[in-house]
PABA-330929 format. One line per field, with one value per residue (C-alpha): x, y, z; chain; residue number from 1. Coordinates in nm, 2 decimals. Layout:
u	X|...
v	Y|...
w	Z|...
cadena	A|...
num	NUM|...
# end
This chain:
u	-3.26|-3.48|-3.20|-3.14|-3.50|-3.49|-3.17|-3.27|-3.41|-3.10|-2.87|-3.07|-2.93|-2.57|-2.61|-2.66|-2.34|-1.99|-1.73|-1.37|-1.15|-0.84|-0.50|-0.55|-0.86|-1.12|-1.43|-1.61|-1.95|-2.11|-2.12|-1.80|-1.86|-1.52|-1.15|-0.89|-0.54|-0.48|-0.78|-1.12|-1.41|-1.69|-2.02|-2.20|-2.53|-2.44|-2.08|-1.79|-1.45|-1.14|-0.88|-0.55|-0.46|-0.18|-0.45|-0.68|-0.65|-0.96|-1.29|-1.62|-1.88|-2.23|-2.42|-2.51|-2.25|-2.34|-2.00|-1.67|-1.43|-1.06|-0.94|-0.57|-0.51|-0.16|-0.25|-0.62|-0.74|-1.09|-1.42|-1.48|-1.77|-1.55|-1.27|-1.21|-1.08|-0.71|-0.36|-0.14|0.23|0.38|0.67|0.93|1.31|1.33|1.25|0.87|0.67|0.35|0.07|-0.16|-0.53|-0.79|-1.13|-1.46|-1.70|-2.00|-2.14|-2.00|-1.64|-1.36|-1.10|-0.74|-0.49|-0.18|0.07|0.37|0.21|0.11|0.46|0.63|0.40|0.37|0.50|0.74|0.54|0.27|-0.08|-0.29|-0.63|-0.94|-1.13|-1.50|-1.75|-2.10|-2.41|-2.59|-2.96|-3.12|-3.47|-3.62|-3.52|-3.39|-3.50|-3.27|-2.94|-2.71|-2.51|-2.15|-2.08|-1.79|-1.77|-1.50|-1.29|-1.20|-0.89|-0.92|-0.87|-1.16|-1.16|-1.48|-1.52|-1.86|-1.97|-2.28|-2.61|-2.95|-3.29|-3.42|-3.76|-3.90|-3.69|-3.37|-3.06|-2.75|-2.40|-2.26|-2.16|-2.53|-2.69|-2.67|-2.97|-3.23|-3.41|-3.48|-3.57|-3.59|-3.24|-3.01|-2.72|-2.87|-2.55|-2.46|-2.59|-2.92|-2.89|-2.52|-2.36|-2.33|-2.22|-2.26|-2.08|-2.32|-2.70|-2.72|-2.53|-2.65|-2.31|-2.35|-2.05|-2.06|-1.88|-1.97|-1.76|-1.46|-1.38|-1.11|-1.16|-1.06|-1.33|-1.42|-1.59|-1.65|-1.96|-2.11|-2.05|-2.37|-2.41|-2.71|-2.84|-2.87|-3.24|-3.56|-3.80|-3.66|-3.99|-3.96|-3.60|-3.44|-3.10|-2.78|-2.44|-2.14|-1.92|-1.57|-1.45|-1.10|-1.04|-0.69|-0.55|-0.64
v	0.90|0.79|0.60|0.39|0.28|0.15|-0.05|-0.24|-0.53|-0.57|-0.57|-0.84|-1.11|-1.01|-0.97|-1.34|-1.46|-1.58|-1.31|-1.33|-1.04|-1.00|-0.86|-0.56|-0.46|-0.59|-0.77|-1.04|-1.17|-1.48|-1.86|-2.05|-2.38|-2.55|-2.55|-2.73|-2.69|-2.40|-2.20|-2.10|-2.09|-1.84|-1.80|-1.47|-1.54|-1.68|-1.56|-1.76|-1.65|-1.83|-1.69|-1.84|-1.85|-1.59|-1.34|-1.40|-1.23|-1.39|-1.56|-1.51|-1.79|-1.65|-1.94|-2.22|-2.50|-2.84|-2.92|-2.76|-2.69|-2.63|-2.41|-2.45|-2.31|-2.45|-2.82|-2.88|-2.99|-3.10|-2.90|-2.68|-2.89|-3.21|-3.06|-3.26|-3.16|-3.23|-3.07|-3.08|-3.10|-2.92|-3.11|-2.91|-2.87|-2.73|-2.93|-3.00|-2.71|-2.77|-2.54|-2.44|-2.54|-2.28|-2.41|-2.24|-2.38|-2.18|-2.01|-1.67|-1.75|-1.57|-1.79|-1.65|-1.80|-1.91|-1.63|-1.86|-2.01|-1.67|-1.54|-1.84|-1.82|-1.44|-1.35|-1.06|-0.92|-0.66|-0.80|-0.80|-0.62|-0.83|-0.87|-0.96|-0.96|-0.83|-0.80|-0.48|-0.49|-0.20|-0.25|-0.18|-0.51|-0.46|-0.10|-0.03|-0.12|-0.42|-0.52|-0.60|-0.83|-0.61|-0.41|-0.16|0.03|0.40|0.46|0.16|0.22|0.11|0.06|-0.01|-0.09|-0.13|-0.27|-0.39|-0.22|-0.18|-0.06|0.25|0.25|0.47|0.27|0.40|0.18|0.30|0.19|0.25|0.60|0.70|0.95|1.33|1.40|1.22|1.44|1.30|1.52|1.23|1.09|1.08|1.27|1.56|1.66|1.30|1.13|0.95|0.57|0.59|0.34|0.49|0.37|0.44|0.32|0.24|0.21|0.53|0.75|0.98|1.07|0.90|0.84|0.86|0.56|0.55|0.30|0.33|0.51|0.48|0.64|0.62|0.51|0.81|0.59|0.23|0.04|-0.20|-0.11|-0.08|-0.02|0.12|0.32|0.70|0.72|0.82|0.57|0.21|0.03|0.01|-0.08|-0.42|-0.58|-0.57|-0.40|-0.63|-0.48|-0.57|-0.44|-0.42|-0.32|-0.26|-0.25|0.04
w	3.26|2.97|2.81|3.13|3.12|2.77|2.82|3.14|2.95|2.72|3.03|3.21|2.99|3.08|3.46|3.52|3.35|3.42|3.42|3.29|3.39|3.17|3.27|3.04|3.24|3.00|3.15|2.94|3.04|2.92|2.99|3.03|2.85|2.84|2.93|2.73|2.59|2.83|2.70|2.85|2.61|2.69|2.49|2.46|2.29|1.95|1.98|2.12|2.24|2.39|2.62|2.75|3.11|3.05|2.95|3.24|3.58|3.74|3.68|3.85|3.82|3.85|3.71|3.95|3.99|4.12|4.29|4.40|4.12|4.07|3.79|3.72|3.37|3.34|3.36|3.30|2.96|3.04|3.04|3.35|3.46|3.47|3.69|4.01|4.35|4.36|4.35|4.05|3.98|3.68|3.51|3.32|3.29|3.65|3.96|4.00|4.13|4.33|4.21|4.49|4.45|4.39|4.49|4.43|4.69|4.57|4.26|4.34|4.45|4.27|4.09|4.06|3.81|4.02|4.01|3.96|3.65|3.50|3.56|3.39|3.09|3.04|2.70|2.65|2.37|2.40|2.48|2.16|2.16|2.21|1.89|1.85|1.56|1.63|1.41|1.49|1.44|1.25|1.39|1.73|1.89|2.25|2.22|1.93|2.10|2.04|2.35|2.23|2.53|2.65|2.97|2.90|3.15|3.14|2.94|2.71|2.34|2.13|1.75|1.57|1.20|1.04|0.70|0.52|0.44|0.62|0.52|0.70|0.54|0.25|0.00|0.16|0.23|0.41|0.51|0.86|0.74|0.71|0.48|0.52|0.28|0.49|0.73|1.08|1.37|1.61|1.57|1.87|1.71|1.51|1.33|1.23|0.91|0.95|0.98|1.08|1.32|1.67|2.01|2.38|2.70|2.98|3.01|3.21|2.96|2.69|2.55|2.21|1.99|1.61|1.47|1.10|0.89|1.12|1.45|1.72|2.06|2.42|2.67|2.89|3.15|3.27|3.13|2.88|2.52|2.31|1.94|1.75|1.45|1.44|1.36|1.54|1.40|1.39|1.34|0.96|0.96|0.86|0.82|1.02|1.01|1.04|1.31|1.42|1.76|1.89|2.26|2.38|2.74|2.97
cadena	A|A|A|A|A|A|A|A|A|A|A|A|A|A|A|A|A|A|A|A|A|A|A|A|A|A|A|A|A|A|A|A|A|A|A|A|A|A|A|A|A|A|A|A|A|A|A|A|A|A|A|A|A|A|A|A|A|A|A|A|A|A|A|A|A|A|A|A|A|A|A|A|A|A|A|A|A|A|A|A|A|A|A|A|A|A|A|A|A|A|A|A|A|A|A|A|A|A|A|A|A|A|A|A|A|A|A|A|A|A|A|A|A|A|A|A|A|A|A|A|A|A|A|A|A|A|A|A|A|A|A|A|A|A|A|A|A|A|A|A|A|A|A|A|A|A|A|A|A|A|A|A|A|A|A|A|A|A|A|A|A|A|A|A|A|A|A|A|A|A|A|A|A|A|A|A|A|A|A|A|A|A|A|A|A|A|A|A|A|A|A|A|A|A|A|A|A|A|A|A|A|A|A|A|A|A|A|A|A|A|A|A|A|A|A|A|A|A|A|A|A|A|A|A|A|A|A|A|A|A|A|A|A|A|A|A|A|A|A|A|A|A|A|A|A|A|A|A|A|A
num	1|2|3|4|5|6|7|8|9|10|11|12|13|14|15|16|17|18|19|20|21|22|23|24|25|26|27|28|29|30|31|32|33|34|35|36|37|38|39|40|41|42|43|44|45|46|47|48|49|50|51|52|53|54|55|56|57|58|59|60|61|62|63|64|65|66|67|68|69|70|71|72|73|74|75|76|77|78|79|80|81|82|83|84|85|86|87|88|89|90|91|92|93|94|95|96|97|98|99|100|101|102|103|104|105|106|107|108|109|110|111|112|113|114|115|116|117|118|119|120|121|122|123|124|125|126|127|128|129|130|131|132|133|134|135|136|137|138|139|140|141|142|143|144|145|146|147|148|149|150|151|152|153|154|155|156|157|158|159|160|161|162|163|164|165|166|167|168|169|170|171|172|173|174|175|176|177|178|179|180|181|182|183|184|185|186|187|188|189|190|191|192|193|194|195|196|197|198|199|200|201|202|203|204|205|206|207|208|209|210|211|212|213|214|215|216|217|218|219|220|221|222|223|224|225|226|227|228|229|230|231|232|233|234|235|236|237|238|239|240|241|242|243|244|245|246|247|248|249|250
# end
């Protein structure tokens, strides 16, 4: 499809990245920079997020690693790059339990959090949605689409809230809700206000979603979540929308 062609470039930065798979089905792609106090830190461009071992199902390292690593979320407090090859013993009120080592001998090996540790640490409360803040560019950068950094799964509930103002040329400024009185025959959603905040799941998908200032919906398919502006000509646009995304379990 035409849409697939224009998003190839924007996806290329995500493909070569570390991948964290959460227990709620979410997939986060970026670069894991550190591990400490039971949390992994992952960077996605200028954004940074942290996840506890309890939230993580597995980790896939796609970036080159110089030496074998052990990821034991219950006991390690050093950056990932400094982890050494050894077994660990967890001390608590019960007799010591040996946690099996999980070694990644190459850059593509899959790392699983030890089941015994996850079971012992899993809270009884409901898992909270993942939250992230994204600045959605109004101009034609990356072919008019901002990659949120999330790869959502079918059935996940997604809530998006937008704020701020952008310029759409001709002296017009709009909020994420857009303007009904601005004609634009080239916009992606003809029945939706011009300049409004929109979304799409997957780079091969033309089923665009009107978000406006606030929208909650259920993902109809798996794929990367992109955000953009409902306008045909983005070349004279400027500014960004401030967007907050919440993604719940599938």
